[in-house]
C-alpha positions, 0 to 999 in steps of 0.5 A: 510444554507451554508458555504456562509451564515454568519449567519450559527451557528457553533456547540457548543464549550466549553473547549479544546479537540477534535472537535467531528464529525461523521465518515460519514462526508466528507469535501473539500476545493479548494485553489490556487497554493499558498494554499489560500482558494478559496472554501469549504463546510459547514462541513469544516466551521462547524468543523473548527469553522470559518465563511466563510468570515474568511476562504475565502482568508485565507491561508490554514495554518490558521487551521494548528495545532502546533503539526503537524510536518513540515516534513509532510507538506514539503512532502505534498507540495513537492508532490503536486508541482511536480504534484502528488496526496498526502494523509496524516493524518493531525491534524488541529486546530479549531478557539477556539483552539481545534483540529480535525484529518483528512485523507486528500487526495489532488491533483493538478487541473488547477489553484490550488489544491483540497482536500477531507477529512474524519475522521480517525479511524484505527490502522494505524492512531494510529501508525502514531500519535506516529510517528508524535510526534517523528518527532515534538519533533525532530523538536522542541528540536533538531532543525531538519529541515522540509526537514530532518524531511520529510526524517525521515518520509520516512525512518521510513515507513518500521516500519509501514510495507510500502516500500515507501510513495505511498504504505503507502498512498494507504493503509491508504486511503483504510483502512480508507474508509473500517473503515468508511464504517463499522462505518457509516453503508455503503456498501464497494464499490465493486471496493475497495473491489477487490483492497483490496483483491489484495493488501492482495493477493500480500502480501501473494505471497511475504510471500510465496516467502520469505518462499521459500527462507528460505527453499532453504537456509535450504537445501543448506547444503545438497550438502555439506553433500553429498560431505562429505559422498562421501569423506568417501566412496572413489571410491564408492562415485563418483556418490554421488559427481556428484549428489551433484554438480548437486543438488547445481547448481539447488538450485542456479538457484532456489534461483536466480529465487526467487531473480529476482522475488522479488527484483529490481524495474523491478521485477515481484513482485514489478511491480505487487505490485506497480501497484496494490497499485496505482490502489487502491489509484486511485479507493479510491480517485475516490470514495471520489471524487464521494461521495463529488460531491453528497454532494453539494446540501445542500451547494448550496440550499441557497448560493447567488452565486452557480457558484463556487460550481457548478464548484467544483462539476463538477470538482470532477465528472470529476476527479473521471472519470479520476482517474478511467481511470488511475486505468484501465491503472494500471490494464493493467500492473497488468494483464500483470505481472500476466501472466508473473508470471504464465509463470515464475512459470513454469520455477521454476517447471522445477527446482523442477522436476530436484530436483525429479531426484536428489532425485531418484538418491540418493535413487538408490545410497542409496540402492546400498551402503547397510549398508553404505547408512544410511547417504545417506538415511537421506539426501534423507529425507531432500530432500523429506521434502524440495522439498515437501514444495517448491512444496506446496509454488509454488502451493500456489503462482499459486493459489494466482496469479489466485486470482489476475487475476480474480479480475483484469479481473472483475475490468477491465470490469467496469473501 
């Protein structure tokens, strides 16, 4: 039986609460540009509790739950109408008043939109439910508009660890598919696994550069201490004063390097992060599209007219290919930026080499000052510790960048 069979018996329902369904379930719907349901599969019908004759031709908001913030749907439709894909956690209402949560992924197609949905389970989902509750409370109790609620949602994404909505939905989709694979006994798609590795690796690169910034700030006091010492040594302090100027200049250049690497939309780090996240979203969406296209046999088995179902199945297959192709384009950018990062690290290493020269000059001056060089020896110790840690961080960045490059090369070979 299919969603087109009016005799299809829905699952037993009694009382209120959540509609149970397995993690392995996947369902879809197709709407026109106004959000009117044109097509859907039997799992959608079963979980929603509606007959096909009730769903077909009805607005998709038929299954909207009143707990859902209007701001989420404002953002959802804003993205779709601008030609963008979207992923969002959505709480739906079944015909008998119960609820069920999904992670919905939707995108524009000619004449309307397609949406594929899975059951969410992750810690991120739990955090988002709390955020939704806050948004909905503000809408109901404080009269916050849908557009303002959407703005609040975007503003609070950093609390969840994401810089923007694209990063958030990419992570949500990837994490939910990873958890779904675990719960369903499925093997995680190799391409998704590589993108997961790359996302986590670029986050580690950011951690390393942030730590490097902290180190530079910590040893930024060294030039000042050197100048203070030089003033106490009067004429003998001339060389030390000159060394402090050179040292301070190198630290400024190093700080500038780190800043230019991580900040701004055109920085290497941001371009790498955004394109990796974009590729991850596209590959994960394609995985869902491909799997959904393979689940049509049951629905087509007894349908009186399979024309629309065949069309949707073929559309999902074609969309999966297009999404994979777009992911390949994103990988080209990652590949280019990773190469750029490798060259950029060489510049940073030159600054570190300059610090080595400064440290050596400090040691020479310390030895020449006899008993007066004790304070300078302490400064040299600071230089030693700071430089060693900076070199370790740079080496780690190179190592992490190599991981990204190797995964990019392997992904490019199959996309």
